[in-house]
C-alpha positions in Angstrom: -0.2 0.4 0.1 1.6 3.2 -0.7 0.7 6.5 1.6 0.9 9.8 1.1 1.4 11.7 5.3 1.2 15.2 5.4 2.3 17.7 8.2 -0.7 20.6 6.9 0.7 24.2 6.5 0.1 27.4 4.8 4.1 28.5 3.6 5.4 24.9 3.9 3.5 21.0 4.0 5.9 18.6 4.1 4.6 15.6 1.9 6.8 12.1 3.1 5.7 8.9 -0.1 6.2 5.1 1.8 5.0 1.9 1.0 4.1 0.0 3.8 3.3 -3.5 3.7 2.8 -5.9 7.5 5.6 -4.3 9.6 8.1 -3.4 7.0 7.8 0.2 5.6 10.0 1.1 2.2 10.7 5.3 2.1 9.7 6.2 -1.6 9.8 10.3 -1.0 9.6 13.2 1.1 9.8 17.1 0.4 7.6 19.9 1.4 5.6 21.8 -1.6 6.2 25.9 -0.5 4.2 29.4 -0.9 5.7 32.5 -1.0 5.6 34.7 1.5 3.6 38.2 1.0 1.1 36.9 -1.7 -2.2 37.2 -0.5 -3.8 33.8 1.0 -6.1 32.7 -1.5 -3.2 32.4 -4.2 -1.3 30.8 -1.2 -4.2 27.7 -1.3 -4.9 28.2 -5.3 -1.0 27.6 -5.8 -1.5 24.2 -2.7 -3.9 22.7 -4.5 -2.5 22.3 -8.0 0.9 21.1 -6.3 -1.3 18.5 -4.5 -2.7 17.1 -7.0 0.6 16.9 -9.0 2.2 15.2 -5.9 -1.6 13.4 -5.7 -0.7 12.3 -9.7 2.9 11.6 -9.2 2.8 9.4 -6.6 -0.7 7.5 -6.8 -1.6 7.1 -3.6 -4.2 4.9 -2.0 -4.2 6.1 1.2 -3.6 10.1 2.4 -2.4 10.4 5.8 -2.9 13.5 7.5 -2.0 15.1 11.0 -5.5 16.7 13.3 -4.9 20.5 13.5 -4.3 21.2 16.8 -3.4 24.7 18.0 -3.2 27.0 21.5 -1.2 29.4 21.6 -1.7 31.5 18.3 -5.4 31.5 16.8 -4.0 33.3 13.9 -1.7 31.0 12.6 -3.8 28.1 13.3 -6.7 29.8 11.8 -4.4 29.6 8.2 -2.9 26.1 8.4 -7.0 25.0 8.5 -7.3 27.0 5.7 -4.5 25.0 4.0 -5.6 21.7 5.3 -8.9 22.4 4.1 -7.5 22.4 0.1 -5.5 19.6 1.1 -8.4 17.9 1.6 -10.3 18.9 -1.2 -7.1 17.5 -3.4 -7.1 14.7 -2.0 -10.8 13.8 -2.0 -10.9 15.3 -5.9 -8.9 12.0 -6.6 -11.7 9.5 -4.4 -8.9 9.1 -1.9 -9.7 8.0 1.3 -8.0 10.1 4.5 -7.2 9.7 7.6 -6.3 11.9 10.4 -4.5 11.4 13.5 -3.3 13.4 16.6 0.5 14.2 16.9 0.2 12.0 20.4 -1.0 9.4 18.3 1.4 9.6 16.0 4.1 9.5 18.6 2.8 6.6 20.3 3.2 4.9 17.3 6.3 5.9 15.7 8.6 6.5 19.0 6.1 4.0 21.3 5.0 7.0 23.6 2.9 9.6 23.3 4.3 12.2 24.4 8.1 11.2 23.2 10.6 14.5 21.9 10.5 15.3 18.8 14.4 14.2 18.3 13.1 11.1 19.6 10.4 10.6 16.7 12.6 12.1 13.9 15.4 9.4 14.7 12.7 6.8 14.8 11.2 7.4 11.8 14.7 7.5 10.7 15.8 4.5 11.4 12.3 2.9 10.6 12.6 4.0 6.6 16.9 2.6 7.2 17.8 6.5 5.7 21.6 7.0 7.0 20.0 10.8 8.2 17.2 12.0 9.8 14.9 13.3 6.7 15.3 17.6 6.9 13.1 19.6 6.8 11.1 18.7 10.0 7.9 19.3 8.3 8.7 16.8 5.1 10.0 14.0 8.7 7.1 15.1 9.9 5.0 13.5 6.7 7.2 10.2 7.0 6.2 9.7 11.0 2.6 10.0 10.2 2.8 8.0 6.7 4.3 4.8 9.1 2.3 5.7 12.1 -1.1 5.0 9.5 0.6 2.4 8.0 1.1 0.3 11.2 -2.6 0.3 11.7 -3.2 0.0 8.5 -1.5 -2.6 8.0 -1.5 -4.4 11.5 -2.7 -7.8 12.0 -6.2 -6.5 13.7 -6.8 -5.3 9.6 -7.3 -7.9 7.9 -10.5 -9.4 6.2 -10.5 -12.4 9.1 -13.9 -11.8 10.9 -14.3 -11.9 14.2 -16.7 -14.6 15.4 -18.1 -13.7 19.0 -19.8 -16.5 19.1 -17.5 -19.2 18.4 -16.0 -17.8 21.9 -19.2 -17.3 23.8 -18.6 -19.5 27.2 -22.1 -18.7 28.6 
């Protein structure tokens, strides 16, 4: 399964593409989409939409993992990021690709084994899990790869198989 992880934003959007199979991840590509500062928000959103369309056409992901928004300090920045996230979700919906959302704590738990892990721990585990020589940079791309790994683990776990659990079989009443 090819997974596109997205760390949403407006100035910089991180992306990471992996192939995930039970317990194994293979790095395909990672990087950022950037928009120039000083241009109107509407123009930035249009650029994000176009670039997302190109990413989706280039990699043909089976599923997309995106970070849920969480902001408590700077509401103005959070609103701009929410606009960017909305445009990203629109681009994915236009291609009819399933989207899965994860909180930062879920990503940390999945990748580093601890929901309150430090950023550097998550980045190093991302490097290790993808068998990379160095920590992926910039941070936005590393975060996107961690999102893709998180979703890969959830989507390919042994729990998510086509086999149905028959509770009646184990009913001891």
